[in-house]
N, C-alpha and C positions, 0 to 999 in steps of 0.2 A: 561238129559243134565244139567239142572240147578243144580241138586243135586251134580253131580260130580265137577262142577266148584266151588260150595259153599264149598265143602269139601277141595278142593285144597286151596282156600282162607283161610279157617280156619287153615289148616295145616301150611301154610306159615307164617301167622301172629300169630300163637299160641305162639311161643317162642319170647317173648319181649326181652329177653337177646340177642338172636341171631340177632334180628333186630337192636338192639342198637349197637352191635359190628360191624355189616356190615356197618351201617351208619357212625360210628366213623372212621372205616378204609377208607371208601370212602371219607369222609371229609378231613382226613389227607392227603390222596393221592392227592386230588384236590388242597389243600393248597400248598403242596410241588411242585406239577406241575406248579402252578401259579407262585410261587417264582422263580423256575428255568427258566420258560419261560420269565418272566419279566427281570430277570438278563441277559439272552441271548439277549433280545431285546435292553436293555439299552447298553450292551457292543457293539453290532453291531452299534447302533446309535452313540456311542462314537467314534468308529473306522471311521465311515463315516465322522463325523464332523472333526476329527483330520486330515483326508486326504483331506478335502475340502478347504484347504488353497489355492489351485490352482484355485478354482472357484471364479471369481471376485465378484459375488453377495454375497457369504458367507464369503469372506475374511474379510470384515469390521466387521461382526457380531462375527466371531471367534476372531478377534483382540480385540474387546471390552470385550468379556468374559475372555480372557487371562489377559487383563489389570486389570479387577475387581478381579480376583483370586490373581494376584500379589499384588494388593493393600491390600487385606484381609490378606495376609501373613505378610505384613509389619506392620500391626496395633499392638498396645500394647494389651495384654490380659486384659480382664475385671477383676476388683477386685473380689477376692473371688472364681475365677475359678480354682486356684491351679497352673496355668501355670505361671512360673516365669522366 
């Protein structure tokens, strides 16, 4: 029993190249999945916040955020940023 499981272990981990490729593909897939999931979460959060203008508690918070964004748009660009 021990001998057959040891042989399986050696056979699986014998090929370092295959192990590297498997881990690389798994890591890339995990990274892409994380980015897609975070994008969907932030998009849904944005939709909920944009529609929350009817909720009295959040109305003031959303109003302050919109005012800050509008003030930021009206500021002059920093020197050396290329925006003229």
